[in-house]
C-alpha positions as CSV (number, residue, x, y, z in Angstrom):
1,X,-37.1,-26.7,-17.9
2,X,-37.2,-22.9,-17.6
3,X,-36.5,-23.3,-13.8
4,X,-33.4,-25.3,-14.5
5,X,-32.1,-22.8,-17.0
6,X,-32.9,-19.9,-14.5
7,X,-31.1,-21.7,-11.7
8,X,-28.1,-22.5,-13.9
9,X,-27.8,-18.9,-15.1
10,X,-28.1,-17.6,-11.5
11,X,-25.4,-20.0,-10.3
12,X,-23.0,-18.9,-13.1
13,X,-23.7,-15.2,-12.2
14,X,-23.1,-16.0,-8.5
15,X,-19.8,-17.8,-9.2
16,X,-18.7,-14.9,-11.4
17,X,-19.5,-12.4,-8.6
18,X,-17.5,-14.5,-6.1
19,X,-14.5,-14.7,-8.4
20,X,-14.7,-10.9,-9.2
21,X,-14.8,-10.0,-5.5
22,X,-11.9,-12.3,-4.7
23,X,-9.8,-10.8,-7.5
24,X,-10.6,-7.3,-6.3
25,X,-9.7,-8.1,-2.7
26,X,-6.4,-9.7,-3.8
27,X,-5.6,-6.6,-5.9
28,X,-6.2,-4.2,-3.0
29,X,-4.1,-6.4,-0.7
30,X,-1.4,-6.7,-3.3
31,X,-0.7,-2.9,-3.4
32,X,2.1,-3.5,-1.0
33,X,3.9,-6.7,-1.7
34,X,4.3,-7.7,1.9
35,X,2.8,-6.5,5.1
36,X,4.8,-4.2,7.4
37,X,5.3,-6.9,9.9
38,X,6.9,-9.2,7.3
39,X,9.3,-6.4,6.2
40,X,10.1,-5.0,9.6
41,X,11.1,-7.8,12.0
42,X,13.3,-5.4,14.2
43,X,11.5,-2.4,15.7
44,X,14.9,-0.6,16.2
45,X,15.4,0.0,12.5
46,X,15.8,3.4,10.9
47,X,14.0,4.4,7.7
48,X,13.8,7.5,5.5
49,X,10.5,8.5,3.9
50,X,10.9,10.6,0.8
51,X,9.5,11.3,-2.7
52,X,10.4,9.2,-5.7
53,X,8.7,9.6,-9.1
54,X,5.9,11.6,-7.6
55,X,5.1,9.0,-4.9
56,X,5.7,8.7,-1.2
57,X,8.4,6.0,-0.7
58,X,10.4,4.5,2.2
59,X,14.1,3.8,2.0
60,X,16.5,2.1,4.3
61,X,19.5,4.4,4.9
62,X,22.3,3.9,2.4
63,X,20.1,2.1,-0.2
64,X,19.2,3.6,-3.5
65,X,16.1,1.5,-4.2
66,X,12.9,2.1,-2.2
67,X,12.2,-0.4,0.5
68,X,8.4,0.4,0.1
69,X,6.5,2.4,-2.5
70,X,3.0,3.7,-1.5
71,X,0.1,4.6,-3.7
72,X,0.1,8.2,-2.4
73,X,1.1,10.9,-4.9
74,X,3.1,13.8,-3.4
75,X,1.1,16.4,-5.4
76,X,-1.9,15.6,-3.2
77,X,0.0,16.6,0.0
78,X,0.3,20.1,1.5
79,X,3.4,22.1,0.4
80,X,5.0,21.8,3.9
81,X,4.8,17.9,3.7
82,X,6.2,17.9,0.2
83,X,9.1,20.0,1.3
84,X,9.8,17.6,4.2
85,X,9.7,14.7,1.8
86,X,12.2,16.4,-0.5
87,X,14.7,16.6,2.4
88,X,13.8,13.1,3.6
89,X,12.1,12.3,6.9
90,X,14.1,10.1,9.2
91,X,11.9,7.6,11.1
92,X,13.1,5.4,14.0
93,X,11.4,2.0,14.4
94,X,8.5,0.1,13.0
95,X,5.8,1.8,15.1
96,X,6.9,5.3,14.1
97,X,7.0,4.2,10.4
98,X,3.4,2.9,10.6
99,X,2.2,6.1,12.3
100,X,4.0,8.3,9.7
101,X,2.7,6.2,6.8
102,X,-0.8,6.6,8.2
103,X,-0.4,10.3,8.5
104,X,0.9,10.8,5.0
105,X,-1.0,8.1,3.1
106,X,-4.5,8.2,4.5
């Protein structure tokens, strides 16, 4: 009888761990609502990386709402990078956007 209870408790704990890790994985993946490839079908697009509410964001030219908001706070960046973001950094194409995001957000 004790073995059955021990096996049952172990199973419940194992299921709980699987659920918790699944939720954590989805949360990390959900930080950006869509992947870059979903948002950037045309590699010839132009983007502007800037600061909004203390975070690094990406705009499409002429739009007032950010196209993408990162989890990177601008106060963590060097002063020269913060100054560039205040002016806005123009980025040409998907590949350049990915590289620039990696540079600023990693």
